[in-house]
MIGU-821949 format. One record per atom (N, C-alpha, C): residue in three letters; x, z, y. Coordinates in steps of 0.05 Angstrom, whole numbers, padded with zeros to 5 digits, always signed. Atoms other than C-alpha are relative to their C-alpha. Layout:
# residues N
ALAXZY
...
***
This chain:
# residues 213
MET+00008+00010+00031
MET+00378+00229+00167
MET-00025+00007-00007
PHE+00020-00015+00019
PHE+00312+00242+00135
PHE+00010+00005-00029
ASP-00004+00002+00034
ASP+00321+00261+00062
ASP-00022+00019-00016
VAL+00016-00019+00014
VAL+00275+00293+00003
VAL+00007+00034+00000
ASP+00001-00021-00003
ASP+00273+00367+00012
ASP-00013+00004-00027
ALA+00014+00002+00026
ALA+00264+00382-00067
ALA-00012+00024-00004
SER+00007-00029+00010
SER+00251+00460-00052
SER-00022-00001+00018
LEU+00031-00011-00003
LEU+00186+00445-00014
LEU-00022-00017-00012
ASP+00021+00013+00007
ASP+00121+00434-00038
ASP-00018-00001+00018
ARG+00015-00004-00023
ARG+00086+00438+00027
ARG+00020-00005+00030
ILE-00020-00002-00041
ILE+00110+00430+00112
ILE-00012+00024+00001
PRO+00003-00033-00005
PRO+00123+00503+00119
PRO-00012+00005+00041
VAL+00012+00006-00028
VAL+00079+00499+00181
VAL-00020+00027+00006
ARG+00025-00018-00006
ARG+00025+00550+00215
ARG-00016-00025+00026
PRO+00014+00015-00024
PRO-00030+00508+00254
PRO+00009+00002+00021
SER-00003-00006-00031
SER-00010+00536+00318
SER+00022-00017+00004
GLN-00029+00006-00009
GLN+00067+00512+00310
GLN+00001-00042-00003
ILE-00003+00027+00002
ILE+00038+00435+00302
ILE+00002-00013+00028
VAL+00005+00019-00029
VAL+00056+00387+00366
VAL-00013-00018-00009
GLN+00007+00026+00014
GLN+00045+00324+00329
GLN-00006-00008-00030
VAL+00006+00006+00027
VAL+00014+00292+00267
VAL-00007-00037+00003
TYR+00009+00029-00002
TYR+00016+00219+00252
TYR-00013+00000-00031
SER+00004+00000+00038
SER-00022+00198+00187
SER-00004-00040+00005
SER+00003+00027+00004
SER-00022+00129+00156
SER-00030-00008-00003
GLN+00021+00024-00001
GLN-00082+00074+00162
GLN-00009-00002-00032
ASN+00001+00021+00028
ASN-00073+00046+00095
ASN+00019+00025-00023
MET-00010-00014+00015
MET-00042+00070+00030
MET+00019-00015-00016
VAL-00026+00021+00007
VAL+00023+00040+00001
VAL+00006+00014-00035
MET-00024-00001+00025
MET+00047+00032-00075
MET+00025+00005+00003
ILE-00023-00012-00003
ILE+00105+00076-00079
ILE+00015-00003-00031
GLY-00005+00018+00027
GLY+00150+00043-00144
GLY-00015-00022-00005
GLU+00005+00018+00008
GLU+00138-00001-00183
GLU-00018-00011-00031
GLY+00008-00004+00035
GLY+00094-00018-00256
GLY-00014+00023+00002
GLU+00022-00026+00010
GLU+00058+00036-00293
GLU+00017+00026+00014
GLY-00001-00028-00013
GLY+00110+00085-00256
GLY-00005+00003+00030
GLY+00006-00002-00025
GLY+00084+00063-00192
GLY-00031+00016+00014
SER+00016-00020-00005
SER+00037+00114-00151
SER-00011-00009+00021
LEU+00007+00004-00033
LEU-00007+00097-00086
LEU-00001+00029+00013
ALA-00017-00011-00011
ALA+00016+00141-00029
ALA-00019+00001+00033
ARG+00003+00004-00023
ARG-00011+00162+00039
ARG+00023+00021+00018
SER-00025-00021-00013
SER+00045+00185+00089
SER-00010+00016+00030
TYR-00009-00019-00024
TYR+00056+00240+00152
TYR+00014-00002+00005
MET-00019-00014-00014
MET+00091+00254+00200
MET-00007+00023+00017
VAL+00008-00020-00014
VAL+00095+00317+00229
VAL+00017+00008+00020
THR-00019-00010-00018
THR+00126+00347+00293
THR-00003+00044-00004
VAL-00002-00038+00000
VAL+00141+00427+00287
VAL+00005+00013+00026
ASP-00008-00008-00028
ASP+00149+00468+00350
ASP+00016+00035-00018
ASN-00011-00019+00015
ASN+00204+00521+00318
ASN+00008+00013+00023
GLY+00001-00020-00017
GLY+00206+00560+00382
GLY+00028+00000+00013
ALA-00023-00007-00022
ALA+00276+00584+00418
ALA+00028-00029-00008
HIS-00024+00013+00014
HIS+00312+00535+00359
HIS-00006-00030+00006
GLY+00014+00022-00004
GLY+00272+00471+00377
GLY-00025-00007-00017
PHE+00021+00008+00009
PHE+00233+00421+00347
PHE+00008-00015-00040
ASP-00003+00014+00037
ASP+00231+00405+00259
ASP-00023-00021+00001
GLU+00020+00028+00003
GLU+00207+00338+00241
GLU-00002+00001-00031
TYR-00010+00006+00022
TYR+00192+00326+00173
TYR-00029-00024-00008
LEU+00016+00027+00008
LEU+00153+00260+00133
LEU-00008+00025-00028
TYR+00021-00014+00023
TYR+00104+00280+00081
TYR-00016-00028-00016
LEU+00007+00019+00016
LEU+00085+00233+00027
LEU-00019+00014-00028
HIS+00012-00007+00007
HIS+00026+00250-00013
HIS-00020-00029-00018
TYR+00010+00005+00035
TYR+00004+00225-00087
TYR-00032+00006-00004
PRO+00025-00018+00006
PRO-00068+00242-00088
PRO-00009-00003-00031
ASP+00007+00010+00022
ASP-00082+00216-00158
ASP+00025+00014-00021
ILE-00023-00023+00022
ILE-00025+00258-00193
ILE+00000+00030-00012
PRO-00010+00014-00021
PRO-00028+00297-00151
PRO+00026+00010+00004
ALA-00029-00020-00006
ALA+00046+00314-00118
ALA+00000-00016+00030
CYS-00004+00013-00030
CYS+00077+00300-00052
CYS+00028-00001-00004
HIS-00024-00007-00016
HIS+00145+00286-00023
HIS+00008+00013+00027
VAL-00008-00005-00030
VAL+00174+00327+00034
VAL+00028-00006+00011
TYR-00031+00006-00017
TYR+00230+00290+00082
TYR-00006+00025+00013
ARG-00005-00022-00031
ARG+00264+00339+00132
ARG+00022-00017+00008
TRP-00023+00008-00014
TRP+00308+00317+00185
TRP+00021+00015-00009
MET-00016-00016+00012
MET+00368+00341+00152
MET+00031+00006+00025
ALA-00008-00021-00009
ALA+00399+00362+00209
ALA-00005+00019+00019
GLY+00010-00037-00020
GLY+00366+00420+00236
GLY-00016-00009+00021
PRO+00018+00002-00025
PRO+00318+00427+00295
PRO+00015-00013+00015
VAL-00022+00020-00020
VAL+00337+00374+00346
VAL-00023+00017+00030
ASN+00012-00009-00021
ASN+00313+00389+00423
ASN-00012-00012+00013
TYR+00019+00016-00005
TYR+00267+00360+00466
TYR+00009-00027+00004
GLN-00010+00029-00005
GLN+00310+00304+00489
GLN+00002-00017-00021
ASP-00010+00021+00024
ASP+00326+00277+00416
ASP-00027-00001-00006
ARG+00027-00010+00017
ARG+00255+00298+00395
ARG-00009-00038-00005
VAL+00010+00020-00003
VAL+00231+00224+00412
VAL+00020-00025-00018
ALA-00016+00025+00004
ALA+00289+00182+00386
ALA-00008+00014-00029
VAL+00009-00019+00033
VAL+00289+00229+00313
VAL-00035-00006-00005
GLU+00024+00014+00004
GLU+00210+00215+00317
GLU+00000-00032-00008
GLU+00005+00032+00010
GLU+00215+00135+00315
GLU+00015-00003-00020
GLU-00009+00016+00022
GLU+00266+00134+00264
GLU-00018+00020-00022
GLY+00020-00005+00023
GLY+00215+00168+00218
GLY-00030-00015-00003
LEU+00015+00023-00005
LEU+00161+00120+00247
LEU+00012-00024-00018
SER-00014+00035+00013
SER+00205+00062+00225
SER+00004+00000-00026
PHE+00003-00008+00026
PHE+00223+00097+00159
PHE-00023-00012-00016
LEU+00040+00002+00009
LEU+00140+00097+00139
LEU+00003-00027+00007
GLU+00004+00030-00010
GLU+00134+00029+00168
GLU+00015-00014-00014
SER-00010+00021+00016
SER+00187-00002+00133
SER-00002-00002-00032
MET+00003-00004+00026
MET+00160+00020+00067
MET-00033-00011-00001
GLY+00029+00009+00000
GLY+00087-00010+00090
GLY-00022+00012+00012
PHE+00022-00017-00013
PHE+00053+00047+00126
PHE-00004-00011+00028
ALA+00004+00009-00035
ALA+00011+00033+00184
ALA-00004+00025+00013
MET-00004-00029-00011
MET+00022+00093+00228
MET-00025+00002+00017
GLU+00017-00004-00015
GLU-00034+00125+00268
GLU+00012+00025+00008
ILE-00010-00026-00016
ILE-00021+00189+00318
ILE-00038+00007+00006
HIS+00030-00016-00002
HIS-00078+00242+00317
HIS+00001+00009+00024
HIS+00000-00007-00020
HIS-00096+00255+00383
HIS-00013+00036-00001
LEU+00013-00020+00008
LEU-00096+00331+00375
LEU-00012+00023+00035
GLN+00006-00010-00023
GLN-00103+00352+00458
GLN-00028-00009+00006
GLY+00026-00002-00001
GLY-00176+00370+00481
GLY-00025-00010-00026
LYS+00017+00005+00023
LYS-00201+00366+00409
LYS-00013+00022-00002
PRO+00018-00017-00002
PRO-00262+00409+00400
PRO+00009+00019-00028
LEU-00014-00013+00018
LEU-00233+00468+00358
LEU-00025-00009-00024
GLU+00013+00000+00016
GLU-00286+00461+00309
GLU+00010-00030-00026
GLU-00006+00024+00017
GLU-00259+00387+00292
GLU+00034+00009-00011
LEU-00034-00014+00013
LEU-00184+00418+00295
LEU+00001+00006-00035
ALA-00012-00016+00031
ALA-00198+00465+00241
ALA-00012-00017-00021
GLU+00008+00021+00016
GLU-00236+00407+00202
GLU+00024-00011-00004
LEU-00011+00020+00011
LEU-00184+00359+00202
LEU+00028+00020-00008
PHE-00017-00015+00025
PHE-00128+00414+00187
PHE-00006+00006-00039
ARG-00003-00006+00027
ARG-00158+00431+00130
ARG-00002-00026-00018
SER+00011+00018+00019
SER-00167+00364+00103
SER+00033-00015+00006
LEU-00028+00000+00000
LEU-00089+00358+00114
LEU+00014+00007-00023
PRO-00014-00012+00025
PRO-00048+00357+00047
PRO+00020+00016+00007
PHE-00017-00007-00006
PHE+00008+00383+00073
PHE+00002+00028+00005
PHE-00003-00025-00003
PHE-00013+00447+00089
PHE+00002+00005-00026
TYR+00006-00012+00027
TYR-00033+00457+00012
TYR+00031+00001-00016
SER-00016-00011+00025
SER+00015+00489-00041
SER-00011-00017-00028
ASN+00014-00001+00030
ASN-00035+00482-00092
ASN-00012-00034+00006
LEU+00021+00027-00006
LEU-00060+00398-00087
LEU-00015-00006-00019
GLU+00018+00002+00010
GLU-00103+00406-00137
GLU-00024+00014+00011
GLU+00028-00013-00015
GLU-00152+00445-00095
GLU-00008-00018+00021
HIS+00003+00030-00019
HIS-00136+00396-00046
HIS-00009-00022-00006
ARG+00015+00032+00006
ARG-00166+00334-00085
ARG-00018+00012-00018
SER+00022-00006+00010
SER-00215+00374-00114
SER-00018+00006+00027
LYS+00018-00005-00022
LYS-00248+00391-00042
LYS-00004-00030+00015
TYR+00001+00029-00010
TYR-00229+00315-00020
TYR+00003-00023-00014
GLY-00007+00027+00027
GLY-00222+00276-00081
GLY+00025-00014-00002
SER-00027+00018+00007
SER-00171+00221-00108
SER-00010-00022+00015
ILE-00003+00025-00008
ILE-00156+00156-00094
ILE-00016-00018-00015
VAL+00021+00008+00013
VAL-00200+00133-00153
VAL-00028+00002+00006
ALA+00020-00013-00007
ALA-00261+00175-00134
ALA-00009-00029+00029
HIS+00005+00015-00016
HIS-00264+00124-00073
HIS+00012-00023+00007
LYS-00021+00027-00008
LYS-00228+00067-00085
LYS-00024-00024+00004
LYS+00019+00024-00006
LYS-00290+00020-00079
LYS-00002+00006+00033
ALA-00001-00003-00021
ALA-00298+00050-00006
ALA+00029-00009+00017
SER-00030-00008-00015
SER-00219+00049+00012
SER+00012-00023-00013
THR-00015+00020+00004
THR-00201-00019-00022
THR+00019-00014+00026
SER-00014+00016-00029
SER-00183-00051+00047
SER+00024+00016+00006
GLN-00013-00029-00008
GLN-00144+00014+00053
GLN+00036-00012-00026
MET-00030-00006+00024
MET-00095-00005-00010
MET+00007-00023-00010
GLU-00018+00020+00002
GLU-00069-00073+00001
GLU+00028-00005-00004
VAL-00026-00001-00003
VAL-00007-00062+00014
VAL+00021+00008-00017
VAL-00008-00005+00018
VAL+00038-00061-00048
VAL+00036+00000+00013
HIS-00021-00004-00011
HIS+00110-00038-00027
HIS+00030+00017-00004
PRO-00023-00024+00013
PRO+00176-00010-00064
PRO+00011+00011+00020
PRO-00018-00014-00023
PRO+00213+00043-00023
PRO+00029-00016+00002
PRO-00028+00006-00004
PRO+00274+00021+00008
PRO+00025+00013-00009
ALA-00026-00006+00019
ALA+00341+00021-00030
ALA+00025+00009+00023
GLY-00029-00006-00015
GLY+00402+00059+00003
GLY-00005+00011+00023
ARG+00010-00019-00012
ARG+00371+00085+00059
ARG+00001+00028+00008
HIS+00007-00039+00011
HIS+00345+00155+00039
HIS-00012+00002-00023
ALA-00003-00011+00017
ALA+00334+00185-00015
ALA-00036-00017-00013
SER+00019+00016+00011
SER+00281+00141-00065
SER-00025+00028-00005
ALA+00024-00012+00007
ALA+00211+00170-00069
ALA-00018-00016-00025
ALA+00012+00013+00016
ALA+00193+00124-00123
ALA-00015+00010-00033
GLN+00021-00011+00025
GLN+00172+00176-00186
GLN+00001+00027+00008
PRO+00007-00024-00008
PRO+00139+00229-00153
PRO-00003+00022-00028
VAL-00009-00025+00028
VAL+00137+00299-00198
VAL-00017+00023+00009
ALA+00017-00027-00006
ALA+00082+00345-00194
ALA+00017+00024+00005
ALA-00017-00020+00003
ALA+00113+00405-00168
ALA-00013+00021-00022
ALA+00010-00026+00020
ALA+00113+00469-00212
ALA-00019+00024+00015
PRO+00020-00021-00020
PRO+00060+00522-00198
PRO+00024+00017+00015
VAL-00008-00016-00010
VAL+00086+00569-00152
VAL-00011+00031-00003
GLU+00005-00026-00007
GLU+00079+00642-00157
GLU-00004+00014+00029
LYS+00009-00006-00026
LYS+00044+00666-00097
LYS+00003+00029+00003
LYS+00001-00026-00010
LYS+00059+00733-00058
LYS-00024+00003+00004
PRO+00025-00016-00011
PRO-00004+00774-00046
PRO+00007-00002+00028
SER-00005+00009-00024
SER-00022+00761+00026
SER-00030+00027+00007
THR+00021-00011-00006
THR-00061+00820+00069
THR-00023-00016+00018
LYS+00008+00010-00009
LYS-00099+00770+00102
LYS-00012-00029-00017
GLU+00009+00023+00012
GLU-00146+00724+00065
GLU-00007-00025+00018
THR+00010+00016-00014
THR-00166+00655+00082
THR-00035+00000-00011
SER+00028-00004+00016
SER-00244+00638+00070
SER-00005-00035-00003
GLY+00006+00027+00013
GLY-00254+00580+00029
GLY+00022-00018-00004
LEU-00023+00019+00006
LEU-00189+00553+00032
LEU+00026+00015-00009
SER-00017-00009+00024
SER-00148+00590-00021
SER+00025-00018-00010
GLY-00022+00020+00013
GLY-00107+00533-00036
GLY+00027-00008+00020
LEU-00011+00008-00026
LEU-00082+00523+00043
LEU+00023+00029-00001
ALA-00025-00027+00000
ALA-00018+00559+00053
ALA-00015+00028+00016
VAL+00017-00028-00007
VAL-00042+00631+00072
VAL+00017+00019+00022
MET-00004-00009-00019
MET-00029+00657+00132
MET+00012+00032+00003
GLU-00002-00029-00011
GLU+00003+00734+00144
GLU-00009+00011+00022
ASP-00001-00014-00035
ASP-00014+00780+00193
ASP+00021+00001+00022
ALA-00016-00009-00021
ALA+00047+00785+00221
ALA+00002-00033+00016
ASP+00012+00031-00008
ASP+00035+00707+00235
ASP-00026+00001+00021
VAL+00023-00006-00018
VAL-00027+00724+00270
VAL+00004+00016+00026
GLU-00008-00021-00020
GLU+00005+00782+00312
GLU+00018-00016+00014
SER-00020+00009-00006
SER+00063+00739+00331
SER-00025-00029+00031
LEU+00017+00014-00017
LEU+00002+00692+00373
LEU+00001+00024+00025
GLU+00000-00008-00024
GLU+00010+00752+00422
GLU+00013-00006+00019
THR-00019+00014-00021
THR+00064+00720+00460
THR-00012-00024+00006
ASP+00008+00021-00007
ASP+00024+00656+00457
ASP-00012-00005+00025
PRO+00019+00002-00015
PRO+00000+00633+00519
PRO-00033-00015-00002
ASN+00022+00010+00011
ASN-00061+00593+00484
ASN-00006+00022-00020
ARG+00005-00011+00025
ARG-00067+00648+00438
ARG-00028+00000-00006
GLU+00028-00006+00000
GLU-00144+00655+00455
GLU-00011-00021-00024
ALA+00009+00030+00015
ALA-00157+00583+00432
ALA+00009+00005-00028
VAL-00014+00006+00024
VAL-00108+00587+00372
VAL-00016+00014-00019
GLY+00022-00019+00017
GLY-00146+00651+00347
GLY-00029-00004-00010
ARG+00018+00013+00002
ARG-00205+00620+00357
ARG-00002-00024-00031
LEU-00008+00019+00016
LEU-00182+00564+00314
LEU+00013+00011-00028
LEU-00003-00013+00029
LEU-00146+00608+00253
LEU-00027+00013-00008
ALA+00020-00010+00018
ALA-00212+00638+00251
ALA-00019-00017-00015
ALA+00025+00028+00016
ALA-00247+00578+00233
ALA+00005+00001-00033
PHE-00014+00004+00027
PHE-00195+00578+00169
PHE-00018+00014-00013
***
């Protein structure tokens, strides 16, 4: 079962761990009346090494800005069970009215991957910075009107409701020995994270990607 993990203000993942990303082509009104907010959704599969795969759903409310992070509460899943869990996650998001589309990461030029990862809000613990770089719904309303026609309250009873998103309180960040260029709001990668790539068979490609950040 997917449920909101209130302890998370982002998806705890490094770019090198991402196996698969879906995002919604449209935006959906979550909640009703004045309490509703337009959201875009994401589903992310994370390689957790020997533990298996972690599955997350992410609802991003650009105009607040805020988010809800859903986690597969049974913990990491193995390769055989991964497809069924992903299908349940997609079904949950589609039941709210989101039209999901996969991002094809394999074979994408590293520069395009880096730009894609910069734009994905679930890397950011500071969503104000993401909004300052990529704008809010209001700023893009004229260009995106066709993507905002779906209005649907969250399903009741199946999962925790996301009807009243609340912006996460500021979290004091620990200093890092590795600073990122132009992405101070992005989840900072520690030196240990980079060193762990030494055992990655794709470490050269991943290293160039991380350098682009």
